Full PDB file with SEQRES, HELIX, SHEET, SSBOND, CRYST1, ORIGX, SCALE, CONECT and MASTER records, all heavy atoms in Angstrom:
SEQRES   1 A   43  MET ALA ALA ASN THR THR ASN ARG PRO ALA GLY VAL PRO          
SEQRES   2 A   43  GLU GLU ASN GLU TYR HIS SER ILE HIS TRP THR VAL ILE          
SEQRES   3 A   43  LEU THR TYR ILE VAL ALA VAL ALA ALA LEU TYR LEU LEU          
SEQRES   4 A   43  LEU THR GLY ALA                                              
HELIX    1 AA1 TRP A   23  THR A   41  1                                  19    
CRYST1    1.000    1.000    1.000  90.00  90.00  90.00 P 1           1          
ORIGX1      1.000000  0.000000  0.000000        0.00000                         
ORIGX2      0.000000  1.000000  0.000000        0.00000                         
ORIGX3      0.000000  0.000000  1.000000        0.00000                         
SCALE1      1.000000  0.000000  0.000000        0.00000                         
SCALE2      0.000000  1.000000  0.000000        0.00000                         
SCALE3      0.000000  0.000000  1.000000        0.00000                         
ATOM      1  N   MET A   1      -4.333  23.210   1.077  1.00  0.00           N  
ATOM      2  CA  MET A   1      -4.923  22.030   0.472  1.00  0.00           C  
ATOM      3  C   MET A   1      -6.314  22.369  -0.046  1.00  0.00           C  
ATOM      4  O   MET A   1      -6.990  23.260   0.458  1.00  0.00           O  
ATOM      5  CB  MET A   1      -5.015  20.904   1.486  1.00  0.00           C  
ATOM      6  CG  MET A   1      -3.653  20.380   1.939  1.00  0.00           C  
ATOM      7  SD  MET A   1      -3.747  19.082   3.167  1.00  0.00           S  
ATOM      8  CE  MET A   1      -4.287  17.732   2.150  1.00  0.00           C  
ATOM      9  N   ALA A   2      -6.740  21.628  -1.038  1.00  0.00           N  
ATOM     10  CA  ALA A   2      -8.057  21.861  -1.621  1.00  0.00           C  
ATOM     11  C   ALA A   2      -9.145  21.387  -0.663  1.00  0.00           C  
ATOM     12  O   ALA A   2      -8.936  20.509   0.169  1.00  0.00           O  
ATOM     13  CB  ALA A   2      -8.173  21.115  -2.950  1.00  0.00           C  
ATOM     14  N   ALA A   3     -10.292  21.974  -0.803  1.00  0.00           N  
ATOM     15  CA  ALA A   3     -11.413  21.574   0.035  1.00  0.00           C  
ATOM     16  C   ALA A   3     -11.869  20.171  -0.350  1.00  0.00           C  
ATOM     17  O   ALA A   3     -11.855  19.800  -1.515  1.00  0.00           O  
ATOM     18  CB  ALA A   3     -12.566  22.560  -0.132  1.00  0.00           C  
ATOM     19  N   ASN A   4     -12.258  19.400   0.649  1.00  0.00           N  
ATOM     20  CA  ASN A   4     -12.709  18.036   0.415  1.00  0.00           C  
ATOM     21  C   ASN A   4     -14.159  18.067  -0.047  1.00  0.00           C  
ATOM     22  O   ASN A   4     -15.053  18.393   0.717  1.00  0.00           O  
ATOM     23  CB  ASN A   4     -12.557  17.213   1.697  1.00  0.00           C  
ATOM     24  CG  ASN A   4     -12.831  15.747   1.455  1.00  0.00           C  
ATOM     25  OD1 ASN A   4     -13.064  15.336   0.331  1.00  0.00           O  
ATOM     26  ND2 ASN A   4     -12.810  14.980   2.521  1.00  0.00           N  
ATOM     27  N   THR A   5     -14.408  17.708  -1.303  1.00  0.00           N  
ATOM     28  CA  THR A   5     -15.757  17.747  -1.848  1.00  0.00           C  
ATOM     29  C   THR A   5     -16.287  16.351  -2.147  1.00  0.00           C  
ATOM     30  O   THR A   5     -17.361  16.218  -2.696  1.00  0.00           O  
ATOM     31  CB  THR A   5     -15.790  18.577  -3.143  1.00  0.00           C  
ATOM     32  OG1 THR A   5     -14.882  17.989  -4.078  1.00  0.00           O  
ATOM     33  CG2 THR A   5     -15.404  20.017  -2.880  1.00  0.00           C  
ATOM     34  N   THR A   6     -15.542  15.303  -1.781  1.00  0.00           N  
ATOM     35  CA  THR A   6     -15.997  13.940  -2.060  1.00  0.00           C  
ATOM     36  C   THR A   6     -16.979  13.487  -1.002  1.00  0.00           C  
ATOM     37  O   THR A   6     -16.908  13.892   0.161  1.00  0.00           O  
ATOM     38  CB  THR A   6     -14.812  12.960  -2.101  1.00  0.00           C  
ATOM     39  OG1 THR A   6     -14.147  13.002  -0.838  1.00  0.00           O  
ATOM     40  CG2 THR A   6     -13.834  13.329  -3.191  1.00  0.00           C  
ATOM     41  N   ASN A   7     -17.905  12.649  -1.415  1.00  0.00           N  
ATOM     42  CA  ASN A   7     -18.878  12.091  -0.484  1.00  0.00           C  
ATOM     43  C   ASN A   7     -18.380  10.731  -0.020  1.00  0.00           C  
ATOM     44  O   ASN A   7     -18.175   9.832  -0.830  1.00  0.00           O  
ATOM     45  CB  ASN A   7     -20.247  11.941  -1.159  1.00  0.00           C  
ATOM     46  CG  ASN A   7     -20.844  13.279  -1.524  1.00  0.00           C  
ATOM     47  OD1 ASN A   7     -20.640  14.247  -0.816  1.00  0.00           O  
ATOM     48  ND2 ASN A   7     -21.572  13.334  -2.615  1.00  0.00           N  
ATOM     49  N   ARG A   8     -18.178  10.596   1.281  1.00  0.00           N  
ATOM     50  CA  ARG A   8     -17.729   9.329   1.839  1.00  0.00           C  
ATOM     51  C   ARG A   8     -18.927   8.483   2.221  1.00  0.00           C  
ATOM     52  O   ARG A   8     -19.950   8.999   2.655  1.00  0.00           O  
ATOM     53  CB  ARG A   8     -16.864   9.577   3.075  1.00  0.00           C  
ATOM     54  CG  ARG A   8     -15.496  10.123   2.756  1.00  0.00           C  
ATOM     55  CD  ARG A   8     -14.663  10.277   4.021  1.00  0.00           C  
ATOM     56  NE  ARG A   8     -15.310  11.126   5.019  1.00  0.00           N  
ATOM     57  CZ  ARG A   8     -15.271  12.448   4.988  1.00  0.00           C  
ATOM     58  NH1 ARG A   8     -14.634  13.080   4.038  1.00  0.00           N  
ATOM     59  NH2 ARG A   8     -15.873  13.157   5.928  1.00  0.00           N  
ATOM     60  N   PRO A   9     -18.792   7.153   2.086  1.00  0.00           N  
ATOM     61  CA  PRO A   9     -19.876   6.277   2.554  1.00  0.00           C  
ATOM     62  C   PRO A   9     -20.047   6.389   4.061  1.00  0.00           C  
ATOM     63  O   PRO A   9     -19.131   6.808   4.771  1.00  0.00           O  
ATOM     64  CB  PRO A   9     -19.388   4.874   2.170  1.00  0.00           C  
ATOM     65  CG  PRO A   9     -18.320   5.078   1.154  1.00  0.00           C  
ATOM     66  CD  PRO A   9     -17.725   6.419   1.428  1.00  0.00           C  
ATOM     67  N   ALA A  10     -21.200   5.994   4.541  1.00  0.00           N  
ATOM     68  CA  ALA A  10     -21.460   6.040   5.984  1.00  0.00           C  
ATOM     69  C   ALA A  10     -20.492   5.119   6.704  1.00  0.00           C  
ATOM     70  O   ALA A  10     -20.218   4.011   6.249  1.00  0.00           O  
ATOM     71  CB  ALA A  10     -22.902   5.617   6.255  1.00  0.00           C  
ATOM     72  N   GLY A  11     -19.951   5.570   7.801  1.00  0.00           N  
ATOM     73  CA  GLY A  11     -19.043   4.764   8.590  1.00  0.00           C  
ATOM     74  C   GLY A  11     -17.581   4.948   8.252  1.00  0.00           C  
ATOM     75  O   GLY A  11     -16.721   4.384   8.907  1.00  0.00           O  
ATOM     76  N   VAL A  12     -17.267   5.708   7.214  1.00  0.00           N  
ATOM     77  CA  VAL A  12     -15.873   5.953   6.841  1.00  0.00           C  
ATOM     78  C   VAL A  12     -15.458   7.282   7.460  1.00  0.00           C  
ATOM     79  O   VAL A  12     -16.009   8.322   7.123  1.00  0.00           O  
ATOM     80  CB  VAL A  12     -15.697   5.999   5.311  1.00  0.00           C  
ATOM     81  CG1 VAL A  12     -14.268   6.335   4.959  1.00  0.00           C  
ATOM     82  CG2 VAL A  12     -16.099   4.677   4.699  1.00  0.00           C  
ATOM     83  N   PRO A  13     -14.498   7.252   8.385  1.00  0.00           N  
ATOM     84  CA  PRO A  13     -14.100   8.497   9.046  1.00  0.00           C  
ATOM     85  C   PRO A  13     -13.358   9.435   8.111  1.00  0.00           C  
ATOM     86  O   PRO A  13     -12.789   9.005   7.106  1.00  0.00           O  
ATOM     87  CB  PRO A  13     -13.197   8.025  10.184  1.00  0.00           C  
ATOM     88  CG  PRO A  13     -12.695   6.701   9.745  1.00  0.00           C  
ATOM     89  CD  PRO A  13     -13.767   6.101   8.896  1.00  0.00           C  
ATOM     90  N   GLU A  14     -13.369  10.706   8.446  1.00  0.00           N  
ATOM     91  CA  GLU A  14     -12.725  11.718   7.623  1.00  0.00           C  
ATOM     92  C   GLU A  14     -11.215  11.525   7.560  1.00  0.00           C  
ATOM     93  O   GLU A  14     -10.593  11.798   6.547  1.00  0.00           O  
ATOM     94  CB  GLU A  14     -13.044  13.102   8.172  1.00  0.00           C  
ATOM     95  CG  GLU A  14     -12.489  14.237   7.341  1.00  0.00           C  
ATOM     96  CD  GLU A  14     -12.883  15.588   7.889  1.00  0.00           C  
ATOM     97  OE1 GLU A  14     -13.756  15.650   8.767  1.00  0.00           O  
ATOM     98  OE2 GLU A  14     -12.298  16.590   7.426  1.00  0.00           O  
ATOM     99  N   GLU A  15     -10.615  11.017   8.627  1.00  0.00           N  
ATOM    100  CA  GLU A  15      -9.162  10.876   8.672  1.00  0.00           C  
ATOM    101  C   GLU A  15      -8.672   9.595   7.999  1.00  0.00           C  
ATOM    102  O   GLU A  15      -7.508   9.252   8.093  1.00  0.00           O  
ATOM    103  CB  GLU A  15      -8.668  10.923  10.115  1.00  0.00           C  
ATOM    104  CG  GLU A  15      -9.121   9.761  10.979  1.00  0.00           C  
ATOM    105  CD  GLU A  15     -10.478   9.980  11.640  1.00  0.00           C  
ATOM    106  OE1 GLU A  15     -11.119  10.997  11.379  1.00  0.00           O  
ATOM    107  OE2 GLU A  15     -10.875   9.115  12.430  1.00  0.00           O  
ATOM    108  N   ASN A  16      -9.540   8.867   7.317  1.00  0.00           N  
ATOM    109  CA  ASN A  16      -9.163   7.619   6.658  1.00  0.00           C  
ATOM    110  C   ASN A  16      -8.519   7.937   5.302  1.00  0.00           C  
ATOM    111  O   ASN A  16      -9.043   7.605   4.244  1.00  0.00           O  
ATOM    112  CB  ASN A  16     -10.396   6.730   6.480  1.00  0.00           C  
ATOM    113  CG  ASN A  16     -10.019   5.325   6.085  1.00  0.00           C  
ATOM    114  OD1 ASN A  16      -8.868   4.929   6.229  1.00  0.00           O  
ATOM    115  ND2 ASN A  16     -10.976   4.579   5.578  1.00  0.00           N  
ATOM    116  N   GLU A  17      -7.359   8.599   5.348  1.00  0.00           N  
ATOM    117  CA  GLU A  17      -6.637   8.992   4.147  1.00  0.00           C  
ATOM    118  C   GLU A  17      -5.186   8.548   4.288  1.00  0.00           C  
ATOM    119  O   GLU A  17      -4.634   8.561   5.381  1.00  0.00           O  
ATOM    120  CB  GLU A  17      -6.668  10.507   3.957  1.00  0.00           C  
ATOM    121  CG  GLU A  17      -8.050  11.065   3.793  1.00  0.00           C  
ATOM    122  CD  GLU A  17      -8.031  12.570   3.689  1.00  0.00           C  
ATOM    123  OE1 GLU A  17      -6.928  13.154   3.705  1.00  0.00           O  
ATOM    124  OE2 GLU A  17      -9.105  13.162   3.613  1.00  0.00           O  
ATOM    125  N   TYR A  18      -4.587   8.158   3.178  1.00  0.00           N  
ATOM    126  CA  TYR A  18      -3.201   7.716   3.190  1.00  0.00           C  
ATOM    127  C   TYR A  18      -2.371   8.692   2.353  1.00  0.00           C  
ATOM    128  O   TYR A  18      -2.643   8.887   1.185  1.00  0.00           O  
ATOM    129  CB  TYR A  18      -3.080   6.302   2.630  1.00  0.00           C  
ATOM    130  CG  TYR A  18      -3.852   5.294   3.447  1.00  0.00           C  
ATOM    131  CD1 TYR A  18      -5.087   4.824   3.026  1.00  0.00           C  
ATOM    132  CD2 TYR A  18      -3.353   4.846   4.654  1.00  0.00           C  
ATOM    133  CE1 TYR A  18      -5.797   3.924   3.784  1.00  0.00           C  
ATOM    134  CE2 TYR A  18      -4.050   3.942   5.429  1.00  0.00           C  
ATOM    135  CZ  TYR A  18      -5.281   3.475   4.985  1.00  0.00           C  
ATOM    136  OH  TYR A  18      -5.978   2.587   5.734  1.00  0.00           O  
ATOM    137  N   HIS A  19      -1.368   9.281   2.989  1.00  0.00           N  
ATOM    138  CA  HIS A  19      -0.521  10.235   2.299  1.00  0.00           C  
ATOM    139  C   HIS A  19       0.896   9.719   2.135  1.00  0.00           C  
ATOM    140  O   HIS A  19       1.769  10.428   1.648  1.00  0.00           O  
ATOM    141  CB  HIS A  19      -0.499  11.567   3.063  1.00  0.00           C  
ATOM    142  CG  HIS A  19      -1.860  12.199   3.143  1.00  0.00           C  
ATOM    143  ND1 HIS A  19      -2.452  12.813   2.074  1.00  0.00           N  
ATOM    144  CD2 HIS A  19      -2.752  12.273   4.160  1.00  0.00           C  
ATOM    145  CE1 HIS A  19      -3.638  13.253   2.424  1.00  0.00           C  
ATOM    146  NE2 HIS A  19      -3.853  12.941   3.687  1.00  0.00           N  
ATOM    147  N   SER A  20       1.164   8.499   2.557  1.00  0.00           N  
ATOM    148  CA  SER A  20       2.478   7.893   2.389  1.00  0.00           C  
ATOM    149  C   SER A  20       2.291   6.406   2.131  1.00  0.00           C  
ATOM    150  O   SER A  20       1.204   5.858   2.312  1.00  0.00           O  
ATOM    151  CB  SER A  20       3.339   8.122   3.628  1.00  0.00           C  
ATOM    152  OG  SER A  20       2.761   7.480   4.743  1.00  0.00           O  
ATOM    153  N   ILE A  21       3.371   5.754   1.716  1.00  0.00           N  
ATOM    154  CA  ILE A  21       3.292   4.333   1.404  1.00  0.00           C  
ATOM    155  C   ILE A  21       3.166   3.525   2.696  1.00  0.00           C  
ATOM    156  O   ILE A  21       3.758   3.859   3.719  1.00  0.00           O  
ATOM    157  CB  ILE A  21       4.524   3.912   0.573  1.00  0.00           C  
ATOM    158  CG1 ILE A  21       4.343   2.518   0.009  1.00  0.00           C  
ATOM    159  CG2 ILE A  21       5.789   4.023   1.387  1.00  0.00           C  
ATOM    160  CD1 ILE A  21       5.326   2.183  -1.087  1.00  0.00           C  
ATOM    161  N   HIS A  22       2.377   2.481   2.639  1.00  0.00           N  
ATOM    162  CA  HIS A  22       2.148   1.649   3.818  1.00  0.00           C  
ATOM    163  C   HIS A  22       3.248   0.605   3.940  1.00  0.00           C  
ATOM    164  O   HIS A  22       3.802   0.156   2.941  1.00  0.00           O  
ATOM    165  CB  HIS A  22       0.782   0.966   3.689  1.00  0.00           C  
ATOM    166  CG  HIS A  22       0.250   0.445   4.972  1.00  0.00           C  
ATOM    167  ND1 HIS A  22       0.423  -0.842   5.369  1.00  0.00           N  
ATOM    168  CD2 HIS A  22      -0.448   1.053   5.963  1.00  0.00           C  
ATOM    169  CE1 HIS A  22      -0.151  -1.028   6.543  1.00  0.00           C  
ATOM    170  NE2 HIS A  22      -0.690   0.113   6.924  1.00  0.00           N  
ATOM    171  N   TRP A  23       3.553   0.211   5.179  1.00  0.00           N  
ATOM    172  CA  TRP A  23       4.661  -0.719   5.395  1.00  0.00           C  
ATOM    173  C   TRP A  23       4.400  -2.079   4.765  1.00  0.00           C  
ATOM    174  O   TRP A  23       5.328  -2.770   4.368  1.00  0.00           O  
ATOM    175  CB  TRP A  23       4.980  -0.857   6.878  1.00  0.00           C  
ATOM    176  CG  TRP A  23       3.889  -1.501   7.694  1.00  0.00           C  
ATOM    177  CD1 TRP A  23       2.882  -0.868   8.343  1.00  0.00           C  
ATOM    178  CD2 TRP A  23       3.712  -2.898   7.931  1.00  0.00           C  
ATOM    179  NE1 TRP A  23       2.078  -1.784   8.974  1.00  0.00           N  
ATOM    180  CE2 TRP A  23       2.565  -3.035   8.743  1.00  0.00           C  
ATOM    181  CE3 TRP A  23       4.399  -4.040   7.539  1.00  0.00           C  
ATOM    182  CZ2 TRP A  23       2.099  -4.281   9.150  1.00  0.00           C  
ATOM    183  CZ3 TRP A  23       3.933  -5.276   7.960  1.00  0.00           C  
ATOM    184  CH2 TRP A  23       2.798  -5.386   8.756  1.00  0.00           C  
ATOM    185  N   THR A  24       3.141  -2.480   4.631  1.00  0.00           N  
ATOM    186  CA  THR A  24       2.858  -3.785   4.027  1.00  0.00           C  
ATOM    187  C   THR A  24       3.152  -3.785   2.530  1.00  0.00           C  
ATOM    188  O   THR A  24       3.474  -4.836   1.970  1.00  0.00           O  
ATOM    189  CB  THR A  24       1.402  -4.200   4.276  1.00  0.00           C  
ATOM    190  OG1 THR A  24       0.541  -3.161   3.825  1.00  0.00           O  
ATOM    191  CG2 THR A  24       1.149  -4.472   5.739  1.00  0.00           C  
ATOM    192  N   VAL A  25       3.051  -2.630   1.888  1.00  0.00           N  
ATOM    193  CA  VAL A  25       3.404  -2.542   0.471  1.00  0.00           C  
ATOM    194  C   VAL A  25       4.902  -2.763   0.296  1.00  0.00           C  
ATOM    195  O   VAL A  25       5.334  -3.502  -0.595  1.00  0.00           O  
ATOM    196  CB  VAL A  25       2.972  -1.178  -0.114  1.00  0.00           C  
ATOM    197  CG1 VAL A  25       3.429  -1.029  -1.558  1.00  0.00           C  
ATOM    198  CG2 VAL A  25       1.471  -1.004  -0.007  1.00  0.00           C  
ATOM    199  N   ILE A  26       5.696  -2.154   1.162  1.00  0.00           N  
ATOM    200  CA  ILE A  26       7.147  -2.334   1.113  1.00  0.00           C  
ATOM    201  C   ILE A  26       7.502  -3.794   1.385  1.00  0.00           C  
ATOM    202  O   ILE A  26       8.334  -4.383   0.690  1.00  0.00           O  
ATOM    203  CB  ILE A  26       7.831  -1.396   2.122  1.00  0.00           C  
ATOM    204  CG1 ILE A  26       7.570   0.057   1.740  1.00  0.00           C  
ATOM    205  CG2 ILE A  26       9.325  -1.678   2.202  1.00  0.00           C  
ATOM    206  CD1 ILE A  26       7.998   1.053   2.780  1.00  0.00           C  
ATOM    207  N   LEU A  27       6.857  -4.401   2.378  1.00  0.00           N  
ATOM    208  CA  LEU A  27       7.101  -5.801   2.703  1.00  0.00           C  
ATOM    209  C   LEU A  27       6.748  -6.713   1.526  1.00  0.00           C  
ATOM    210  O   LEU A  27       7.483  -7.659   1.228  1.00  0.00           O  
ATOM    211  CB  LEU A  27       6.301  -6.201   3.945  1.00  0.00           C  
ATOM    212  CG  LEU A  27       6.447  -7.640   4.422  1.00  0.00           C  
ATOM    213  CD1 LEU A  27       7.890  -7.900   4.855  1.00  0.00           C  
ATOM    214  CD2 LEU A  27       5.486  -7.925   5.546  1.00  0.00           C  
ATOM    215  N   THR A  28       5.662  -6.425   0.841  1.00  0.00           N  
ATOM    216  CA  THR A  28       5.254  -7.223  -0.313  1.00  0.00           C  
ATOM    217  C   THR A  28       6.288  -7.151  -1.417  1.00  0.00           C  
ATOM    218  O   THR A  28       6.619  -8.176  -2.042  1.00  0.00           O  
ATOM    219  CB  THR A  28       3.888  -6.743  -0.832  1.00  0.00           C  
ATOM    220  OG1 THR A  28       2.937  -6.836   0.229  1.00  0.00           O  
ATOM    221  CG2 THR A  28       3.419  -7.581  -2.002  1.00  0.00           C  
ATOM    222  N   TYR A  29       6.821  -5.963  -1.692  1.00  0.00           N  
ATOM    223  CA  TYR A  29       7.864  -5.835  -2.711  1.00  0.00           C  
ATOM    224  C   TYR A  29       9.126  -6.598  -2.325  1.00  0.00           C  
ATOM    225  O   TYR A  29       9.752  -7.244  -3.169  1.00  0.00           O  
ATOM    226  CB  TYR A  29       8.200  -4.360  -2.956  1.00  0.00           C  
ATOM    227  CG  TYR A  29       7.229  -3.680  -3.884  1.00  0.00           C  
ATOM    228  CD1 TYR A  29       6.428  -2.639  -3.423  1.00  0.00           C  
ATOM    229  CD2 TYR A  29       7.121  -4.068  -5.208  1.00  0.00           C  
ATOM    230  CE1 TYR A  29       5.536  -2.010  -4.266  1.00  0.00           C  
ATOM    231  CE2 TYR A  29       6.231  -3.444  -6.057  1.00  0.00           C  
ATOM    232  CZ  TYR A  29       5.436  -2.420  -5.586  1.00  0.00           C  
ATOM    233  OH  TYR A  29       4.552  -1.803  -6.414  1.00  0.00           O  
ATOM    234  N   ILE A  30       9.512  -6.556  -1.058  1.00  0.00           N  
ATOM    235  CA  ILE A  30      10.703  -7.272  -0.601  1.00  0.00           C  
ATOM    236  C   ILE A  30      10.516  -8.775  -0.782  1.00  0.00           C  
ATOM    237  O   ILE A  30      11.405  -9.481  -1.273  1.00  0.00           O  
ATOM    238  CB  ILE A  30      11.029  -6.910   0.857  1.00  0.00           C  
ATOM    239  CG1 ILE A  30      11.487  -5.462   0.941  1.00  0.00           C  
ATOM    240  CG2 ILE A  30      12.078  -7.847   1.432  1.00  0.00           C  
ATOM    241  CD1 ILE A  30      11.628  -4.932   2.351  1.00  0.00           C  
ATOM    242  N   VAL A  31       9.348  -9.282  -0.396  1.00  0.00           N  
ATOM    243  CA  VAL A  31       9.068 -10.713  -0.539  1.00  0.00           C  
ATOM    244  C   VAL A  31       9.041 -11.106  -2.019  1.00  0.00           C  
ATOM    245  O   VAL A  31       9.563 -12.160  -2.392  1.00  0.00           O  
ATOM    246  CB  VAL A  31       7.739 -11.071   0.167  1.00  0.00           C  
ATOM    247  CG1 VAL A  31       7.293 -12.477  -0.179  1.00  0.00           C  
ATOM    248  CG2 VAL A  31       7.893 -10.910   1.668  1.00  0.00           C  
ATOM    249  N   ALA A  32       8.467 -10.276  -2.868  1.00  0.00           N  
ATOM    250  CA  ALA A  32       8.408 -10.584  -4.294  1.00  0.00           C  
ATOM    251  C   ALA A  32       9.800 -10.618  -4.911  1.00  0.00           C  
ATOM    252  O   ALA A  32      10.112 -11.506  -5.716  1.00  0.00           O  
ATOM    253  CB  ALA A  32       7.530  -9.559  -5.013  1.00  0.00           C  
ATOM    254  N   VAL A  33      10.657  -9.681  -4.547  1.00  0.00           N  
ATOM    255  CA  VAL A  33      12.025  -9.663  -5.076  1.00  0.00           C  
ATOM    256  C   VAL A  33      12.798 -10.879  -4.577  1.00  0.00           C  
ATOM    257  O   VAL A  33      13.533 -11.511  -5.346  1.00  0.00           O  
ATOM    258  CB  VAL A  33      12.738  -8.344  -4.695  1.00  0.00           C  
ATOM    259  CG1 VAL A  33      14.222  -8.418  -4.961  1.00  0.00           C  
ATOM    260  CG2 VAL A  33      12.109  -7.180  -5.443  1.00  0.00           C  
ATOM    261  N   ALA A  34      12.627 -11.245  -3.326  1.00  0.00           N  
ATOM    262  CA  ALA A  34      13.302 -12.417  -2.783  1.00  0.00           C  
ATOM    263  C   ALA A  34      12.825 -13.694  -3.477  1.00  0.00           C  
ATOM    264  O   ALA A  34      13.645 -14.566  -3.811  1.00  0.00           O  
ATOM    265  CB  ALA A  34      13.058 -12.513  -1.281  1.00  0.00           C  
ATOM    266  N   ALA A  35      11.548 -13.814  -3.725  1.00  0.00           N  
ATOM    267  CA  ALA A  35      11.015 -14.980  -4.416  1.00  0.00           C  
ATOM    268  C   ALA A  35      11.527 -15.051  -5.855  1.00  0.00           C  
ATOM    269  O   ALA A  35      11.861 -16.129  -6.347  1.00  0.00           O  
ATOM    270  CB  ALA A  35       9.481 -14.960  -4.389  1.00  0.00           C  
ATOM    271  N   LEU A  36      11.591 -13.913  -6.520  1.00  0.00           N  
ATOM    272  CA  LEU A  36      12.115 -13.882  -7.883  1.00  0.00           C  
ATOM    273  C   LEU A  36      13.589 -14.258  -7.908  1.00  0.00           C  
ATOM    274  O   LEU A  36      14.034 -14.999  -8.791  1.00  0.00           O  
ATOM    275  CB  LEU A  36      11.906 -12.489  -8.474  1.00  0.00           C  
ATOM    276  CG  LEU A  36      12.256 -12.309  -9.952  1.00  0.00           C  
ATOM    277  CD1 LEU A  36      11.406 -13.233 -10.803  1.00  0.00           C  
ATOM    278  CD2 LEU A  36      12.054 -10.865 -10.357  1.00  0.00           C  
ATOM    279  N   TYR A  37      14.352 -13.802  -6.941  1.00  0.00           N  
ATOM    280  CA  TYR A  37      15.762 -14.148  -6.843  1.00  0.00           C  
ATOM    281  C   TYR A  37      15.922 -15.660  -6.657  1.00  0.00           C  
ATOM    282  O   TYR A  37      16.748 -16.291  -7.327  1.00  0.00           O  
ATOM    283  CB  TYR A  37      16.409 -13.395  -5.673  1.00  0.00           C  
ATOM    284  CG  TYR A  37      17.813 -13.859  -5.385  1.00  0.00           C  
ATOM    285  CD1 TYR A  37      18.862 -13.456  -6.200  1.00  0.00           C  
ATOM    286  CD2 TYR A  37      18.086 -14.697  -4.322  1.00  0.00           C  
ATOM    287  CE1 TYR A  37      20.169 -13.881  -5.949  1.00  0.00           C  
ATOM    288  CE2 TYR A  37      19.371 -15.132  -4.057  1.00  0.00           C  
ATOM    289  CZ  TYR A  37      20.418 -14.716  -4.882  1.00  0.00           C  
ATOM    290  OH  TYR A  37      21.677 -15.147  -4.642  1.00  0.00           O  
ATOM    291  N   LEU A  38      15.145 -16.250  -5.755  1.00  0.00           N  
ATOM    292  CA  LEU A  38      15.228 -17.689  -5.544  1.00  0.00           C  
ATOM    293  C   LEU A  38      14.804 -18.469  -6.782  1.00  0.00           C  
ATOM    294  O   LEU A  38      15.380 -19.516  -7.082  1.00  0.00           O  
ATOM    295  CB  LEU A  38      14.352 -18.079  -4.342  1.00  0.00           C  
ATOM    296  CG  LEU A  38      14.847 -17.623  -2.977  1.00  0.00           C  
ATOM    297  CD1 LEU A  38      13.810 -17.978  -1.905  1.00  0.00           C  
ATOM    298  CD2 LEU A  38      16.195 -18.238  -2.651  1.00  0.00           C  
ATOM    299  N   LEU A  39      13.837 -17.977  -7.486  1.00  0.00           N  
ATOM    300  CA  LEU A  39      13.375 -18.643  -8.710  1.00  0.00           C  
ATOM    301  C   LEU A  39      14.460 -18.611  -9.787  1.00  0.00           C  
ATOM    302  O   LEU A  39      14.704 -19.603 -10.461  1.00  0.00           O  
ATOM    303  CB  LEU A  39      12.097 -17.961  -9.220  1.00  0.00           C  
ATOM    304  CG  LEU A  39      11.487 -18.529 -10.482  1.00  0.00           C  
ATOM    305  CD1 LEU A  39      10.949 -19.940 -10.206  1.00  0.00           C  
ATOM    306  CD2 LEU A  39      10.369 -17.650 -10.974  1.00  0.00           C  
ATOM    307  N   LEU A  40      15.103 -17.476  -9.935  1.00  0.00           N  
ATOM    308  CA  LEU A  40      16.110 -17.324 -10.993  1.00  0.00           C  
ATOM    309  C   LEU A  40      17.420 -18.048 -10.669  1.00  0.00           C  
ATOM    310  O   LEU A  40      18.126 -18.486 -11.579  1.00  0.00           O  
ATOM    311  CB  LEU A  40      16.377 -15.849 -11.268  1.00  0.00           C  
ATOM    312  CG  LEU A  40      15.210 -15.086 -11.897  1.00  0.00           C  
ATOM    313  CD1 LEU A  40      15.560 -13.620 -12.041  1.00  0.00           C  
ATOM    314  CD2 LEU A  40      14.828 -15.681 -13.236  1.00  0.00           C  
ATOM    315  N   THR A  41      17.743 -18.169  -9.389  1.00  0.00           N  
ATOM    316  CA  THR A  41      19.002 -18.836  -9.023  1.00  0.00           C  
ATOM    317  C   THR A  41      18.835 -20.338  -8.905  1.00  0.00           C  
ATOM    318  O   THR A  41      19.821 -21.056  -8.770  1.00  0.00           O  
ATOM    319  CB  THR A  41      19.546 -18.287  -7.693  1.00  0.00           C  
ATOM    320  OG1 THR A  41      18.571 -18.485  -6.675  1.00  0.00           O  
ATOM    321  CG2 THR A  41      19.921 -16.823  -7.819  1.00  0.00           C  
ATOM    322  N   GLY A  42      17.610 -20.822  -8.929  1.00  0.00           N  
ATOM    323  CA  GLY A  42      17.363 -22.264  -8.856  1.00  0.00           C  
ATOM    324  C   GLY A  42      17.547 -22.840  -7.479  1.00  0.00           C  
ATOM    325  O   GLY A  42      17.836 -24.025  -7.328  1.00  0.00           O  
ATOM    326  N   ALA A  43      17.381 -22.033  -6.463  1.00  0.00           N  
ATOM    327  CA  ALA A  43      17.540 -22.516  -5.086  1.00  0.00           C  
ATOM    328  C   ALA A  43      16.373 -23.374  -4.673  1.00  0.00           C  
ATOM    329  O   ALA A  43      15.293 -23.270  -5.128  1.00  0.00           O  
ATOM    330  CB  ALA A  43      17.682 -21.324  -4.138  1.00  0.00           C  
TER     331      ALA A  43                                                      
MASTER        0    0    0    1    0    0    0    6  330    1    0    4          
END                                                                             
């Protein structure tokens, strides 16, 4: 991996990195698709 050359603000730990999708993003997409389905079917 490349060396980390970014400057983090004070109080932000080094391990505060995301390398995969978060579960809340998946949940948001599921809720959005369900809402769109209900809207289109007229339920």
